[in-house]
N, CA, C and O atoms as a GROMACS GRO file, in nm:
protein
  448
    1MET      N    1   2.645  -1.322   3.994
    1MET     CA    2   2.710  -1.208   3.915
    1MET      C    3   2.670  -1.222   3.752
    1MET      O    4   2.649  -1.118   3.690
    2LEU      N    5   2.661  -1.331   3.695
    2LEU     CA    6   2.655  -1.329   3.563
    2LEU      C    7   2.521  -1.292   3.532
    2LEU      O    8   2.492  -1.236   3.427
    3LEU      N    9   2.419  -1.326   3.637
    3LEU     CA   10   2.270  -1.291   3.613
    3LEU      C   11   2.263  -1.145   3.596
    3LEU      O   12   2.205  -1.093   3.501
    4ILE      N   13   2.328  -1.074   3.697
    4ILE     CA   14   2.329  -0.928   3.705
    4ILE      C   15   2.376  -0.850   3.586
    4ILE      O   16   2.321  -0.751   3.537
    5THR      N   17   2.488  -0.910   3.548
    5THR     CA   18   2.562  -0.848   3.421
    5THR      C   19   2.461  -0.876   3.302
    5THR      O   20   2.442  -0.783   3.224
    6THR      N   21   2.405  -0.976   3.284
    6THR     CA   22   2.310  -1.028   3.173
    6THR      C   23   2.171  -0.922   3.175
    6THR      O   24   2.119  -0.865   3.080
    7LEU      N   25   2.134  -0.921   3.316
    7LEU     CA   26   2.017  -0.808   3.321
    7LEU      C   27   2.040  -0.680   3.278
    7LEU      O   28   1.955  -0.617   3.216
    8ILE      N   29   2.174  -0.624   3.313
    8ILE     CA   30   2.206  -0.481   3.290
    8ILE      C   31   2.236  -0.468   3.124
    8ILE      O   32   2.215  -0.363   3.063
    9LEU      N   33   2.281  -0.574   3.070
    9LEU     CA   34   2.311  -0.557   2.928
    9LEU      C   35   2.159  -0.545   2.867
    9LEU      O   36   2.131  -0.455   2.788
   10ALA      N   37   2.073  -0.632   2.906
   10ALA     CA   38   1.953  -0.649   2.835
   10ALA      C   39   1.867  -0.514   2.852
   10ALA      O   40   1.784  -0.480   2.768
   11VAL      N   41   1.894  -0.443   2.965
   11VAL     CA   42   1.831  -0.304   2.993
   11VAL      C   43   1.883  -0.205   2.912
   11VAL      O   44   1.813  -0.113   2.867
   12MET      N   45   2.023  -0.220   2.886
   12MET     CA   46   2.102  -0.115   2.781
   12MET      C   47   2.062  -0.129   2.651
   12MET      O   48   2.063  -0.027   2.581
   13VAL      N   49   2.029  -0.230   2.605
   13VAL     CA   50   2.016  -0.252   2.458
   13VAL      C   51   1.878  -0.211   2.455
   13VAL      O   52   1.795  -0.245   2.540
   14GLN      N   53   1.852  -0.129   2.348
   14GLN     CA   54   1.722  -0.070   2.300
   14GLN      C   55   1.636  -0.183   2.233
   14GLN      O   56   1.694  -0.259   2.155
   15SER      N   57   1.507  -0.199   2.256
   15SER     CA   58   1.430  -0.288   2.185
   15SER      C   59   1.397  -0.223   2.040
   15SER      O   60   1.374  -0.102   2.031
   16PRO      N   61   1.395  -0.297   1.942
   16PRO     CA   62   1.354  -0.266   1.829
   16PRO      C   63   1.257  -0.172   1.818
   16PRO      O   64   1.281  -0.070   1.753
   17SER      N   65   1.149  -0.187   1.873
   17SER     CA   66   1.026  -0.087   1.876
   17SER      C   67   1.061   0.048   1.945
   17SER      O   68   1.003   0.151   1.910
   18ALA      N   69   1.163   0.047   2.050
   18ALA     CA   70   1.208   0.161   2.095
   18ALA      C   71   1.297   0.237   2.010
   18ALA      O   72   1.303   0.360   2.014
   19THR      N   73   1.361   0.169   1.937
   19THR     CA   74   1.446   0.226   1.844
   19THR      C   75   1.361   0.301   1.713
   19THR      O   76   1.389   0.413   1.670
   20VAL      N   77   1.272   0.231   1.670
   20VAL     CA   78   1.168   0.288   1.580
   20VAL      C   79   1.104   0.422   1.635
   20VAL      O   80   1.089   0.526   1.572
   21ASP      N   81   1.071   0.398   1.766
   21ASP     CA   82   1.015   0.515   1.810
   21ASP      C   83   1.111   0.654   1.826
   21ASP      O   84   1.074   0.769   1.805
   22THR      N   85   1.238   0.610   1.866
   22THR     CA   86   1.338   0.713   1.862
   22THR      C   87   1.368   0.781   1.740
   22THR      O   88   1.374   0.903   1.725
   23THR      N   89   1.387   0.689   1.652
   23THR     CA   90   1.421   0.755   1.499
   23THR      C   91   1.290   0.810   1.427
   23THR      O   92   1.294   0.901   1.345
   24ARG      N   93   1.185   0.749   1.464
   24ARG     CA   94   1.068   0.835   1.410
   24ARG      C   95   1.049   0.975   1.468
   24ARG      O   96   1.028   1.071   1.394
   25ALA      N   97   1.055   0.985   1.594
   25ALA     CA   98   1.052   1.124   1.649
   25ALA      C   99   1.164   1.213   1.580
   25ALA      O  100   1.132   1.325   1.540
   26ALA      N  101   1.292   1.169   1.566
   26ALA     CA  102   1.404   1.262   1.504
   26ALA      C  103   1.366   1.268   1.367
   26ALA      O  104   1.392   1.380   1.324
   27PHE      N  105   1.316   1.195   1.282
   27PHE     CA  106   1.264   1.209   1.144
   27PHE      C  107   1.148   1.316   1.131
   27PHE      O  108   1.154   1.408   1.049
   28THR      N  109   1.043   1.297   1.218
   28THR     CA  110   0.949   1.395   1.212
   28THR      C  111   0.982   1.536   1.254
   28THR      O  112   0.926   1.632   1.202
   29LYS      N  113   1.098   1.551   1.373
   29LYS     CA  114   1.139   1.661   1.414
   29LYS      C  115   1.210   1.749   1.291
   29LYS      O  116   1.186   1.867   1.269
   30CYS      N  117   1.294   1.673   1.225
   30CYS     CA  118   1.354   1.718   1.088
   30CYS      C  119   1.268   1.749   1.002
   30CYS      O  120   1.289   1.858   0.948
   31LEU      N  121   1.154   1.679   0.960
   31LEU     CA  122   1.065   1.719   0.864
   31LEU      C  123   1.003   1.846   0.892
   31LEU      O  124   0.997   1.935   0.808
   32ARG      N  125   0.949   1.856   1.029
   32ARG     CA  126   0.877   1.980   1.082
   32ARG      C  127   0.969   2.103   1.066
   32ARG      O  128   0.924   2.208   1.020
   33ALA      N  129   1.094   2.091   1.103
   33ALA     CA  130   1.201   2.199   1.102
   33ALA      C  131   1.208   2.232   0.941
   33ALA      O  132   1.199   2.351   0.909
   34ASP      N  133   1.219   2.161   0.868
   34ASP     CA  134   1.242   2.169   0.733
   34ASP      C  135   1.112   2.252   0.665
   34ASP      O  136   1.130   2.348   0.591
   35MET      N  137   0.979   2.201   0.700
   35MET     CA  138   0.870   2.238   0.634
   35MET      C  139   0.864   2.396   0.691
   35MET      O  140   0.825   2.487   0.618
   36LYS      N  141   0.901   2.417   0.810
   36LYS     CA  142   0.903   2.551   0.866
   36LYS      C  143   0.980   2.643   0.778
   36LYS      O  144   0.937   2.747   0.728
   37LYS      N  145   1.104   2.591   0.763
   37LYS     CA  146   1.203   2.678   0.680
   37LYS      C  147   1.148   2.709   0.540
   37LYS      O  148   1.158   2.819   0.487
   38ALA      N  149   1.088   2.601   0.485
   38ALA     CA  150   1.042   2.633   0.349
   38ALA      C  151   0.910   2.727   0.345
   38ALA      O  152   0.895   2.812   0.257
   39LEU      N  153   0.819   2.703   0.446
   39LEU     CA  154   0.725   2.818   0.473
   39LEU      C  155   0.787   2.963   0.496
   39LEU      O  156   0.733   3.061   0.446
   40GLU      N  157   0.887   2.971   0.563
   40GLU     CA  158   0.939   3.093   0.591
   40GLU      C  159   0.995   3.175   0.463
   40GLU      O  160   0.993   3.297   0.445
   41ALA      N  161   1.052   3.060   0.370
   41ALA     CA  162   1.110   3.106   0.260
   41ALA      C  163   1.026   3.128   0.140
   41ALA      O  164   1.066   3.152   0.026
   42LYS      N  165   0.896   3.115   0.183
   42LYS     CA  166   0.780   3.137   0.080
   42LYS      C  167   0.800   3.031  -0.027
   42LYS      O  168   0.768   3.063  -0.142
   43MET      N  169   0.846   2.913  -0.006
   43MET     CA  170   0.872   2.807  -0.116
   43MET      C  171   0.722   2.775  -0.179
   43MET      O  172   0.622   2.779  -0.108
   44GLU      N  173   0.721   2.745  -0.312
   44GLU     CA  174   0.609   2.718  -0.387
   44GLU      C  175   0.569   2.554  -0.358
   44GLU      O  176   0.655   2.466  -0.353
   45GLU      N  177   0.456   2.535  -0.343
   45GLU     CA  178   0.401   2.390  -0.309
   45GLU      C  179   0.478   2.288  -0.408
   45GLU      O  180   0.525   2.188  -0.353
   46ALA      N  181   0.493   2.299  -0.530
   46ALA     CA  182   0.549   2.191  -0.611
   46ALA      C  183   0.693   2.174  -0.583
   46ALA      O  184   0.741   2.061  -0.582
   47GLU      N  185   0.771   2.290  -0.558
   47GLU     CA  186   0.906   2.281  -0.502
   47GLU      C  187   0.929   2.202  -0.374
   47GLU      O  188   1.017   2.115  -0.366
   48TYR      N  189   0.841   2.237  -0.266
   48TYR     CA  190   0.843   2.160  -0.151
   48TYR      C  191   0.832   2.024  -0.169
   48TYR      O  192   0.914   1.950  -0.114
   49GLU      N  193   0.737   1.977  -0.242
   49GLU     CA  194   0.685   1.843  -0.276
   49GLU      C  195   0.807   1.770  -0.333
   49GLU      O  196   0.835   1.660  -0.287
   50MET      N  197   0.881   1.823  -0.428
   50MET     CA  198   0.979   1.765  -0.484
   50MET      C  199   1.109   1.745  -0.395
   50MET      O  200   1.181   1.646  -0.408
   51GLN      N  201   1.136   1.852  -0.298
   51GLN     CA  202   1.250   1.849  -0.209
   51GLN      C  203   1.238   1.773  -0.083
   51GLN      O  204   1.334   1.723  -0.026
   52VAL      N  205   1.101   1.766  -0.038
   52VAL     CA  206   1.084   1.696   0.091
   52VAL      C  207   1.130   1.568   0.102
   52VAL      O  208   1.165   1.525   0.212
   53LYS      N  209   1.136   1.483  -0.022
   53LYS     CA  210   1.164   1.350  -0.021
   53LYS      C  211   1.361   1.329  -0.006
   53LYS      O  212   1.419   1.230   0.038
   54SER      N  213   1.416   1.440  -0.052
   54SER     CA  214   1.549   1.448  -0.048
   54SER      C  215   1.605   1.509   0.077
   54SER      O  216   1.726   1.509   0.099
   55ASN      N  217   1.515   1.562   0.161
   55ASN     CA  218   1.567   1.621   0.306
   55ASN      C  219   1.574   1.531   0.397
   55ASN      O  220   1.521   1.422   0.377
   56CYS      N  221   1.634   1.557   0.507
   56CYS     CA  222   1.655   1.493   0.631
   56CYS      C  223   1.678   1.346   0.599
   56CYS      O  224   1.609   1.259   0.652
   57ALA      N  225   1.778   1.319   0.511
   57ALA     CA  226   1.843   1.188   0.470
   57ALA      C  227   1.894   1.096   0.590
   57ALA      O  228   1.874   0.975   0.599
   58THR      N  229   1.958   1.169   0.674
   58THR     CA  230   2.033   1.114   0.784
   58THR      C  231   1.913   1.038   0.881
   58THR      O  232   1.916   0.919   0.911
   59GLU      N  233   1.826   1.118   0.915
   59GLU     CA  234   1.708   1.061   1.002
   59GLU      C  235   1.624   0.969   0.934
   59GLU      O  236   1.594   0.862   0.987
   60ARG      N  237   1.581   1.002   0.815
   60ARG     CA  238   1.503   0.914   0.723
   60ARG      C  239   1.579   0.765   0.730
   60ARG      O  240   1.521   0.666   0.774
   61ASP      N  241   1.704   0.762   0.685
   61ASP     CA  242   1.774   0.650   0.664
   61ASP      C  243   1.781   0.545   0.823
   61ASP      O  244   1.768   0.423   0.831
   62ALA      N  245   1.802   0.634   0.922
   62ALA     CA  246   1.798   0.568   1.057
   62ALA      C  247   1.671   0.506   1.089
   62ALA      O  248   1.665   0.392   1.134
   63PHE      N  249   1.553   0.590   1.063
   63PHE     CA  250   1.432   0.531   1.059
   63PHE      C  251   1.398   0.419   0.984
   63PHE      O  252   1.339   0.325   1.038
   64ARG      N  253   1.430   0.418   0.859
   64ARG     CA  254   1.416   0.319   0.767
   64ARG      C  255   1.472   0.179   0.823
   64ARG      O  256   1.403   0.078   0.836
   65LYS      N  257   1.614   0.194   0.854
   65LYS     CA  258   1.674   0.085   0.913
   65LYS      C  259   1.615   0.022   1.044
   65LYS      O  260   1.617  -0.099   1.064
   66ALA      N  261   1.561   0.116   1.133
   66ALA     CA  262   1.489   0.076   1.259
   66ALA      C  263   1.385  -0.003   1.242
   66ALA      O  264   1.367  -0.101   1.314
   67VAL      N  265   1.288   0.039   1.125
   67VAL     CA  266   1.173  -0.017   1.092
   67VAL      C  267   1.189  -0.145   1.027
   67VAL      O  268   1.103  -0.233   1.038
   68ILE      N  269   1.310  -0.163   0.948
   68ILE     CA  270   1.336  -0.306   0.878
   68ILE      C  271   1.375  -0.390   0.998
   68ILE      O  272   1.318  -0.498   1.017
   69ALA      N  273   1.464  -0.350   1.074
   69ALA     CA  274   1.513  -0.419   1.204
   69ALA      C  275   1.386  -0.480   1.274
   69ALA      O  276   1.379  -0.601   1.291
   70LEU      N  277   1.287  -0.394   1.314
   70LEU     CA  278   1.163  -0.424   1.363
   70LEU      C  279   1.090  -0.540   1.299
   70LEU      O  280   1.052  -0.637   1.364
   71GLY      N  281   1.073  -0.525   1.174
   71GLY     CA  282   1.003  -0.605   1.095
   71GLY      C  283   1.074  -0.743   1.076
   71GLY      O  284   1.009  -0.845   1.051
   72ARG      N  285   1.208  -0.742   1.088
   72ARG     CA  286   1.271  -0.874   1.068
   72ARG      C  287   1.290  -0.955   1.206
   72ARG      O  288   1.320  -1.075   1.209
   73SER      N  289   1.270  -0.874   1.317
   73SER     CA  290   1.277  -0.942   1.457
   73SER      C  291   1.132  -1.007   1.453
   73SER      O  292   1.114  -1.117   1.506
   74GLY      N  293   1.023  -0.933   1.385
   74GLY     CA  294   0.882  -1.001   1.388
   74GLY      C  295   0.878  -1.105   1.288
   74GLY      O  296   0.766  -1.152   1.264
   75GLY      N  297   0.983  -1.153   1.220
   75GLY     CA  298   0.968  -1.265   1.116
   75GLY      C  299   0.964  -1.219   0.973
   75GLY      O  300   0.977  -1.305   0.886
   76ASP      N  301   0.946  -1.094   0.940
   76ASP     CA  302   0.932  -1.038   0.802
   76ASP      C  303   1.054  -1.083   0.737
   76ASP      O  304   1.160  -1.112   0.792
   77SER      N  305   1.021  -1.085   0.596
   77SER     CA  306   1.140  -1.094   0.502
   77SER      C  307   1.216  -0.990   0.486
   77SER      O  308   1.161  -0.887   0.525
   78GLU      N  309   1.326  -0.974   0.442
   78GLU     CA  310   1.401  -0.835   0.415
   78GLU      C  311   1.312  -0.770   0.338
   78GLU      O  312   1.276  -0.659   0.380
   79LYS      N  313   1.255  -0.819   0.210
   79LYS     CA  314   1.171  -0.735   0.108
   79LYS      C  315   1.058  -0.679   0.182
   79LYS      O  316   1.034  -0.558   0.180
   80VAL      N  317   0.987  -0.768   0.249
   80VAL     CA  318   0.851  -0.718   0.323
   80VAL      C  319   0.886  -0.584   0.418
   80VAL      O  320   0.823  -0.478   0.411
   81ALA      N  321   0.997  -0.611   0.504
   81ALA     CA  322   1.031  -0.520   0.597
   81ALA      C  323   1.061  -0.382   0.529
   81ALA      O  324   1.018  -0.273   0.568
   82GLY      N  325   1.142  -0.405   0.421
   82GLY     CA  326   1.195  -0.275   0.348
   82GLY      C  327   1.043  -0.217   0.277
   82GLY      O  328   1.009  -0.099   0.284
   83GLU      N  329   0.978  -0.302   0.224
   83GLU     CA  330   0.848  -0.236   0.173
   83GLU      C  331   0.767  -0.146   0.279
   83GLU      O  332   0.720  -0.034   0.260
   84ASP      N  333   0.762  -0.213   0.376
   84ASP     CA  334   0.695  -0.135   0.502
   84ASP      C  335   0.753  -0.015   0.523
   84ASP      O  336   0.686   0.088   0.530
   85ALA      N  337   0.912  -0.017   0.537
   85ALA     CA  338   0.965   0.102   0.582
   85ALA      C  339   0.944   0.216   0.473
   85ALA      O  340   0.918   0.331   0.511
   86ASP      N  341   0.954   0.188   0.354
   86ASP     CA  342   0.944   0.273   0.238
   86ASP      C  343   0.795   0.324   0.249
   86ASP      O  344   0.775   0.445   0.242
   87MET      N  345   0.691   0.239   0.265
   87MET     CA  346   0.559   0.300   0.279
   87MET      C  347   0.537   0.398   0.403
   87MET      O  348   0.468   0.500   0.394
   88GLN      N  349   0.594   0.363   0.505
   88GLN     CA  350   0.581   0.464   0.630
   88GLN      C  351   0.653   0.587   0.587
   88GLN      O  352   0.599   0.696   0.608
   89ILE      N  353   0.773   0.580   0.528
   89ILE     CA  354   0.831   0.704   0.482
   89ILE      C  355   0.754   0.787   0.382
   89ILE      O  356   0.754   0.909   0.396
   90ASP      N  357   0.693   0.734   0.289
   90ASP     CA  358   0.616   0.794   0.186
   90ASP      C  359   0.496   0.854   0.249
   90ASP      O  360   0.451   0.962   0.209
   91ASP      N  361   0.437   0.779   0.356
   91ASP     CA  362   0.329   0.836   0.419
   91ASP      C  363   0.370   0.963   0.488
   91ASP      O  364   0.291   1.057   0.490
   92TYR      N  365   0.494   0.972   0.549
   92TYR     CA  366   0.536   1.088   0.614
   92TYR      C  367   0.548   1.201   0.518
   92TYR      O  368   0.496   1.311   0.538
   93HIS      N  369   0.619   1.169   0.412
   93HIS     CA  370   0.635   1.272   0.312
   93HIS      C  371   0.518   1.321   0.258
   93HIS      O  372   0.516   1.439   0.222
   94ALA      N  373   0.411   1.245   0.245
   94ALA     CA  374   0.285   1.297   0.199
   94ALA      C  375   0.226   1.375   0.297
   94ALA      O  376   0.191   1.488   0.265
   95ASN      N  377   0.205   1.329   0.426
   95ASN     CA  378   0.155   1.392   0.540
   95ASN      C  379   0.214   1.532   0.534
   95ASN      O  380   0.137   1.627   0.521
   96PHE      N  381   0.346   1.553   0.543
   96PHE     CA  382   0.407   1.668   0.561
   96PHE      C  383   0.388   1.774   0.443
   96PHE      O  384   0.385   1.895   0.463
   97THR      N  385   0.378   1.716   0.321
   97THR     CA  386   0.339   1.774   0.192
   97THR      C  387   0.191   1.847   0.221
   97THR      O  388   0.178   1.968   0.201
   98ASP      N  389   0.097   1.775   0.264
   98ASP     CA  390  -0.033   1.816   0.302
   98ASP      C  391  -0.025   1.931   0.395
   98ASP      O  392  -0.075   2.039   0.363
   99LYS      N  393   0.037   1.913   0.509
   99LYS     CA  394   0.062   2.015   0.601
   99LYS      C  395   0.096   2.145   0.559
   99LYS      O  396   0.042   2.251   0.590
  100PHE      N  397   0.217   2.120   0.467
  100PHE     CA  398   0.270   2.240   0.420
  100PHE      C  399   0.159   2.327   0.322
  100PHE      O  400   0.145   2.449   0.326
  101LYS      N  401   0.094   2.245   0.245
  101LYS     CA  402  -0.016   2.303   0.158
  101LYS      C  403  -0.097   2.375   0.229
  101LYS      O  404  -0.130   2.486   0.187
  102ASP      N  405  -0.146   2.326   0.354
  102ASP     CA  406  -0.260   2.378   0.450
  102ASP      C  407  -0.189   2.506   0.507
  102ASP      O  408  -0.247   2.613   0.494
  103TYR      N  409  -0.080   2.501   0.563
  103TYR     CA  410  -0.032   2.620   0.614
  103TYR      C  411  -0.004   2.740   0.520
  103TYR      O  412  -0.018   2.856   0.557
  104LYS      N  413   0.037   2.705   0.398
  104LYS     CA  414   0.068   2.797   0.285
  104LYS      C  415  -0.070   2.849   0.258
  104LYS      O  416  -0.083   2.971   0.253
  105SER      N  417  -0.157   2.786   0.243
  105SER     CA  418  -0.313   2.823   0.196
  105SER      C  419  -0.362   2.912   0.293
  105SER      O  420  -0.426   3.009   0.252
  106THR      N  421  -0.343   2.896   0.434
  106THR     CA  422  -0.397   2.975   0.544
  106THR      C  423  -0.272   3.090   0.587
  106THR      O  424  -0.294   3.170   0.678
  107ASN      N  425  -0.157   3.090   0.520
  107ASN     CA  426  -0.076   3.195   0.557
  107ASN      C  427  -0.046   3.182   0.702
  107ASN      O  428  -0.032   3.282   0.772
  108THR      N  429  -0.033   3.038   0.759
  108THR     CA  430   0.008   3.024   0.922
  108THR      C  431   0.135   2.959   0.918
  108THR      O  432   0.189   2.924   0.813
  109MET      N  433   0.177   2.944   1.019
  109MET     CA  434   0.326   2.863   1.069
  109MET      C  435   0.284   2.756   1.154
  109MET      O  436   0.191   2.773   1.234
  110PRO      N  437   0.349   2.639   1.143
  110PRO     CA  438   0.331   2.527   1.261
  110PRO      C  439   0.361   2.574   1.403
  110PRO      O  440   0.449   2.659   1.411
  111GLY      N  441   0.310   2.538   1.502
  111GLY     CA  442   0.338   2.559   1.644
  111GLY      C  443   0.448   2.479   1.670
  111GLY      O  444   0.474   2.389   1.589
  112GLU      N  445   0.533   2.499   1.789
  112GLU     CA  446   0.646   2.431   1.826
  112GLU      C  447   0.614   2.290   1.883
  112GLU      O  448   0.706   2.217   1.920
   0.00000   0.00000   0.00000
């Protein structure tokens, strides 16, 4: 009986990598929706570049915590895991800024 309970609990708890995947999907979905709103509002590139880092804070923070937890579970120090998380977030911000500029320059919108 104890073995069955343990196995059920083990399945119910998400692995750190699954949590990263889930939170990454939520973060990028939010960034995509935010980019689309900015394009619809005809926001200027410089304004978007400044605001993209402050939007999607809830999703960004959840993703950051998940990346840190994954790094820590793999043996990284808190500092290294935090730096990795921050680097990944910066990469997403840069990627979405580039996408925004591309869509704006071609006057197109992202697909769903």
